[in-house]
Structures are given as C-alpha cells and as structure tokens.
Backbone bond lengths (Angstrom), bond angles and torsions (degrees), N, CA, C in turn:
res aa  C-N    CA-C-N  psi(-1)  N-CA   C-N-CA  omega(-1)  CA-C   N-CA-C  phi
1 M - - - 1.437 - - 1.526 109.02 -
2 K 1.301 115.93 129.88 1.447 124.46 175.98 1.504 110.07 -82.19
3 W 1.347 115.94 144.00 1.429 121.41 174.49 1.561 108.62 -124.50
4 Y 1.337 111.88 147.64 1.481 122.37 169.12 1.499 107.22 -116.12
5 A 1.340 115.01 137.65 1.471 121.52 179.28 1.525 112.02 -126.64
6 G 1.284 116.95 148.12 1.425 123.58 175.98 1.502 112.94 -158.27
7 S 1.323 115.10 156.92 1.467 120.73 177.50 1.490 110.10 -160.59
8 D 1.305 114.68 165.05 1.435 121.28 167.70 1.502 107.31 -91.42
9 H 1.324 117.33 -175.38 1.469 123.46 -179.59 1.530 111.89 -58.03
10 A 1.322 118.53 -38.13 1.478 122.79 -176.89 1.494 112.71 -71.40
11 G 1.312 117.53 -20.68 1.439 122.39 -177.98 1.516 113.23 -106.31
12 L 1.353 118.19 -0.22 1.480 122.61 -170.43 1.584 110.45 -58.76
13 E 1.260 117.21 -48.87 1.466 120.24 -173.61 1.495 111.06 -64.59
14 L 1.335 119.60 -44.81 1.487 121.37 178.41 1.528 110.29 -68.27
15 K 1.294 116.03 -39.40 1.482 119.29 178.93 1.525 110.69 -57.93
16 N 1.295 116.13 -46.02 1.519 120.32 -178.63 1.480 111.33 -64.33
17 E 1.328 116.28 -37.61 1.499 121.30 176.55 1.478 112.74 -65.80
18 L 1.337 115.67 -40.11 1.449 119.99 179.60 1.540 113.35 -75.18
19 I 1.257 118.16 -32.00 1.466 121.11 170.98 1.518 110.90 -57.26
20 A 1.319 115.04 -45.14 1.442 118.55 176.84 1.491 113.65 -60.12
21 V 1.358 118.64 -38.07 1.427 122.94 177.42 1.528 109.60 -60.66
22 L 1.370 116.54 -48.27 1.421 121.43 177.53 1.532 114.03 -58.82
23 R 1.243 115.62 -46.01 1.452 121.13 -179.67 1.504 111.68 -64.24
24 D 1.356 116.80 -41.59 1.409 120.90 176.84 1.544 112.85 -60.21
25 R 1.342 115.99 -25.59 1.473 121.70 178.68 1.523 112.10 -92.32
26 G 1.301 114.19 7.66 1.532 118.17 171.97 1.520 114.51 93.02
27 Y 1.311 120.16 6.97 1.457 123.32 -179.54 1.560 109.25 -84.66
28 E 1.283 114.26 147.33 1.451 121.79 169.08 1.523 108.66 -87.99
29 V 1.318 116.30 127.67 1.489 122.83 -172.63 1.544 106.05 -127.90
30 E 1.368 115.37 125.10 1.430 118.49 171.61 1.558 106.84 -106.98
31 D 1.295 113.66 121.45 1.458 120.65 178.31 1.517 111.09 -87.04
32 L 1.351 116.54 114.28 1.437 122.05 -177.90 1.535 112.11 -91.72
33 G 1.362 118.53 8.08 1.467 122.41 178.08 1.447 112.82 99.76
34 T 1.269 114.75 176.19 1.405 131.65 -3.19 1.532 110.70 -71.74
35 K 1.338 116.97 162.48 1.423 120.85 -172.58 1.543 111.75 -112.71
36 D 1.335 117.32 -9.12 1.454 118.33 -179.98 1.553 107.14 -141.61
37 G 1.353 116.78 179.35 1.428 121.74 -172.62 1.539 115.09 -85.87
38 A 1.311 119.15 8.23 1.444 120.89 -179.44 1.544 109.18 -67.37
39 S 1.288 117.39 143.64 1.472 121.78 178.46 1.524 111.28 -60.54
40 V 1.339 113.91 128.61 1.475 120.32 178.77 1.575 107.82 -138.82
41 D 1.309 116.04 171.07 1.457 120.83 -175.96 1.534 109.46 -99.04
42 Y 1.331 116.89 120.99 1.450 120.83 -178.97 1.461 116.65 -60.43
43 P 1.375 124.05 -27.56 1.457 119.55 177.30 1.569 113.51 -61.18
44 D 1.294 114.79 -31.14 1.503 117.55 178.70 1.514 110.52 -61.35
45 Y 1.318 120.51 -39.45 1.401 123.45 -175.56 1.494 112.92 -83.90
46 G 1.315 115.30 -35.35 1.508 119.53 172.42 1.484 111.75 -58.31
47 K 1.320 116.15 -45.25 1.443 120.62 -178.68 1.518 111.78 -68.63
48 A 1.325 117.55 -43.58 1.457 120.80 -177.74 1.537 111.13 -63.60
49 V 1.355 120.04 -43.17 1.424 121.25 178.88 1.540 110.53 -67.00
50 A 1.346 116.88 -45.18 1.472 119.92 -175.94 1.484 110.80 -62.61
51 E 1.373 118.33 -40.78 1.503 120.27 -179.43 1.509 109.11 -62.62
52 R 1.319 118.29 -40.77 1.475 120.01 -177.61 1.508 114.08 -73.06
53 V 1.348 113.12 -35.48 1.490 118.32 176.97 1.522 110.06 -65.45
54 V 1.285 116.62 -44.77 1.502 121.28 177.93 1.563 113.18 -63.01
55 A 1.373 112.97 -46.59 1.434 117.31 -177.16 1.550 113.13 -66.34
56 D 1.295 116.46 -36.24 1.445 121.35 -173.92 1.507 115.19 -98.64
57 G 1.380 116.23 -4.54 1.492 118.02 -174.20 1.533 113.60 62.28
58 A 1.349 114.04 34.72 1.443 122.75 -176.51 1.505 110.28 -98.40
59 L 1.339 114.78 -171.39 1.486 119.32 170.46 1.481 107.29 -117.67
60 G 1.400 114.12 161.04 1.421 119.82 -175.64 1.511 112.91 -133.23
61 L 1.330 115.48 153.08 1.461 126.23 174.95 1.501 108.69 -127.27
62 L 1.320 115.94 124.43 1.479 121.89 176.08 1.462 110.77 -128.15
63 V 1.362 115.35 144.60 1.491 121.24 177.22 1.545 109.14 -141.25
64 C 1.333 118.04 131.55 1.407 123.83 167.52 1.544 105.41 -132.43
65 G 1.352 116.94 -164.87 1.424 120.09 -175.58 1.558 111.18 -61.87
66 T 1.340 116.63 -53.25 1.466 124.06 -179.83 1.530 111.70 -102.53
67 G 1.305 118.40 -23.62 1.461 123.41 -173.25 1.497 110.44 93.45
68 N 1.342 120.31 -18.96 1.423 122.07 -174.82 1.528 112.62 -67.84
69 G 1.314 116.59 -55.21 1.468 119.38 -177.71 1.465 116.18 -58.97
70 I 1.300 115.69 -43.88 1.497 117.03 -179.19 1.504 110.84 -72.03
71 A 1.312 120.23 -29.03 1.470 122.39 178.03 1.552 108.70 -70.51
72 M 1.391 114.77 -42.14 1.463 114.79 177.54 1.513 111.57 -63.30
73 S 1.330 117.57 -37.08 1.456 119.56 178.23 1.483 112.41 -63.77
74 A 1.328 118.72 -45.94 1.411 121.11 -178.81 1.527 110.71 -64.60
75 N 1.267 117.21 -37.05 1.463 120.14 -177.70 1.528 114.69 -70.27
76 K 1.322 115.44 -7.72 1.467 119.18 175.93 1.573 110.74 -81.20
77 V 1.326 116.82 -11.08 1.481 120.09 -177.99 1.554 105.88 -91.56
78 H 1.320 112.92 125.96 1.445 121.21 179.91 1.534 113.68 -52.43
79 G 1.317 116.13 119.56 1.464 119.43 -179.92 1.476 116.36 97.47
80 A 1.372 116.32 -9.70 1.407 120.45 174.68 1.516 111.76 -84.76
81 R 1.345 115.32 139.47 1.460 122.26 175.73 1.477 108.98 -132.09
82 A 1.351 115.63 83.79 1.461 121.93 -175.98 1.544 110.02 -89.73
83 A 1.365 115.66 127.71 1.452 117.29 -178.52 1.552 109.40 -118.39
84 L 1.244 115.24 128.60 1.506 123.54 177.37 1.493 106.60 -83.36
85 A 1.344 115.37 125.01 1.469 123.04 -179.95 1.481 112.44 -126.93
86 T 1.326 117.33 145.83 1.467 122.26 176.93 1.538 108.90 -118.87
87 E 1.356 119.07 -2.68 1.425 122.37 179.08 1.487 110.71 -163.63
88 S 1.295 116.34 174.69 1.537 122.99 -172.70 1.465 115.11 -63.97
89 F 1.366 117.04 -42.99 1.465 117.63 -176.83 1.530 112.25 -61.34
90 T 1.275 117.62 -46.52 1.475 120.67 179.49 1.552 109.85 -62.70
91 A 1.296 117.63 -41.45 1.461 121.79 -178.84 1.544 109.34 -63.41
92 R 1.321 117.56 -48.05 1.433 122.05 179.65 1.485 113.58 -59.45
93 M 1.362 115.86 -46.05 1.451 124.31 -176.36 1.578 108.51 -68.60
94 A 1.278 117.54 -31.92 1.439 121.68 178.86 1.492 110.20 -61.01
95 R 1.378 117.48 -40.00 1.489 120.35 176.52 1.535 110.54 -74.41
96 R 1.353 115.43 -46.72 1.483 119.05 -172.02 1.562 114.48 -69.17
97 H 1.335 114.87 -37.04 1.436 118.53 -171.58 1.515 112.86 -108.31
98 N 1.353 117.16 -29.05 1.502 122.32 -175.32 1.515 112.05 -108.84
99 D 1.333 117.40 -4.09 1.463 120.43 -178.53 1.538 111.89 54.08
100 A 1.407 114.04 38.25 1.470 118.16 179.72 1.472 110.38 -62.48
101 N 1.308 116.94 140.16 1.466 120.53 179.85 1.558 111.96 -114.26
102 I 1.311 116.05 -2.16 1.426 121.50 175.43 1.560 109.91 -137.76
103 L 1.309 113.01 132.32 1.496 116.56 178.08 1.531 108.05 -107.16
104 V 1.287 115.35 135.15 1.489 120.62 -175.26 1.549 109.80 -122.22
105 F 1.376 113.06 142.40 1.428 118.52 175.12 1.495 109.95 -131.96
106 G 1.325 115.09 159.42 1.446 123.72 170.89 1.522 109.57 -97.22
107 G 1.295 119.53 113.67 1.436 123.23 -178.15 1.500 112.04 -64.11
108 R 1.312 118.51 -23.80 1.442 121.15 -179.15 1.531 111.78 -99.24
109 V 1.379 113.63 4.94 1.455 120.46 -173.83 1.517 114.26 -112.79
110 V 1.375 114.24 -42.55 1.456 119.60 -174.13 1.508 110.84 -121.37
111 G 1.291 116.29 140.09 1.466 120.55 178.95 1.495 115.41 -79.55
112 K 1.340 116.76 169.16 1.444 123.49 -176.38 1.557 111.95 -57.31
113 G 1.351 115.64 -47.41 1.497 118.36 -174.24 1.551 110.39 -62.75
114 V 1.323 115.96 -49.06 1.462 119.24 -179.56 1.503 112.41 -64.20
115 A 1.345 115.27 -40.92 1.496 120.74 179.48 1.527 107.36 -64.93
116 S 1.239 121.08 -42.51 1.491 123.93 -177.07 1.517 108.36 -63.29
117 D 1.311 118.45 -46.65 1.495 121.59 176.53 1.483 112.43 -60.17
118 A 1.298 118.21 -40.99 1.443 121.53 178.73 1.537 111.38 -68.44
119 L 1.324 115.83 -41.41 1.460 117.80 177.97 1.565 110.53 -63.10
120 I 1.289 120.92 -38.71 1.409 123.75 -179.11 1.559 107.20 -68.24
121 A 1.270 117.45 -40.76 1.495 120.07 179.53 1.531 109.48 -63.48
122 F 1.267 116.70 -40.75 1.469 121.91 -179.95 1.535 108.76 -66.77
123 S 1.314 118.72 -45.10 1.432 125.41 -176.79 1.533 111.94 -64.89
124 E 1.297 118.19 -30.70 1.472 123.36 -177.99 1.528 113.05 -91.24
125 A 1.335 117.29 -14.85 1.413 119.60 -176.30 1.609 109.01 -83.23
126 E 1.333 115.48 157.24 1.404 121.96 175.66 1.547 111.39 -132.00
127 F 1.280 115.97 149.97 1.500 120.35 -177.25 1.505 106.52 -65.69
128 E 1.327 116.61 132.56 1.451 123.20 -176.41 1.558 112.22 -83.41
129 G 1.293 118.07 -17.66 1.496 120.67 -177.94 1.497 110.56 63.90
130 G 1.339 115.78 -139.68 1.471 119.19 -179.84 1.499 111.60 58.88
131 R 1.361 115.80 -135.94 1.423 121.35 179.59 1.529 114.46 -58.89
132 H 1.319 113.03 -25.15 1.497 118.00 -178.43 1.520 109.90 -75.02
133 K 1.334 118.37 -29.56 1.446 119.06 174.70 1.502 115.00 -60.83
134 R 1.321 115.64 -42.29 1.470 120.95 176.42 1.558 110.03 -57.41
135 R 1.281 115.05 -41.78 1.495 118.89 -179.43 1.489 111.14 -70.63
136 V 1.326 119.50 -41.17 1.457 121.85 179.35 1.543 107.44 -65.74
137 D 1.330 118.87 -42.68 1.471 120.93 173.92 1.486 113.14 -51.18
138 K 1.348 115.61 -45.53 1.476 119.28 179.20 1.515 111.73 -67.23
139 L 1.313 116.07 -35.00 1.471 120.39 175.85 1.538 110.28 -61.69
140 M 1.314 115.38 -47.78 1.450 121.62 -175.92 1.555 109.73 -68.10
141 A 1.307 116.69 -31.15 1.500 121.52 177.82 1.522 110.12 -63.61
142 L 1.305 119.00 -25.98 1.444 121.89 176.58 1.504 113.44 -63.44
143 E 1.308 117.43 -19.83 1.466 120.78 178.33 1.529 111.43 -69.37
144 G 1.343 118.32 -15.67 1.435 121.84 171.25 1.511 112.48 91.48
C-alpha cells in the first residue's frame, strides 16, 4: 500500500518521524511537504494529500499543530475520509468502522511513541464492511 504524507510547519517533526516508521515497515511513502520549518498554510497540504490518496486509492498521513485544521482541509476533498486520532484504538476503529483513508495527528498534542503505535494500528486494520458500509455510504452521500 502506498502512502502520501504532508504537514505544516507545526507537524513537520512528527511527520518525519512517522514517515520513518512507515518506511521501516516496508511501505512506500511520498512526502508532499512541507520540508522545512518555515511557516506554511495547512490547507494546502491537507488538500494535496487528500487528492492523491483519493486518486490513487492510497492511504494518507497528515500532521499539523492540533490536527484539526489539516483534517478539516482534507475532508473537503470528495472521497477523503480523514480521521484525527490521539491513540491506537481510535486510529484502528477509524479504519475498521469508518473506512478512513487518511490518519491525522496533532504534532503539538501527541508524542512520537503514541503516534507511532496509532499509525501501526491504522496501517494494520482493514475496513470491516457489513453494517459499517451502509454508514460509510451515508457519510459519503453527504458530499452531495
């Protein structure tokens, strides 16, 4: 499975650490930026990652200061289901029950160890379908 990753300046350090976790587990990861600590706008990176995830049927990783802004940005892209997580259970259930295709963290909220565990849980989980598919279909119908 291919991954796309992105962050603003506040999420740069955690994003880079999590990209290393994914690569260590054998995943191909394309980093769409930002690449340095200069102040940038999170909507640009949320949109870029979400568009590539949806177009390629891939998974995504996004990080900003709290995770909220970049998640909101990604979720504006038709077909993106970005889930903000602060621990493994939420990350795993976002994949299993909500068919999330993008995992989001707050770089100023969650530490590397917790984020790494949550990322691994997300990456190993699969959508369960069944009654959850009906709910995800309703969610996607909200896009109009």
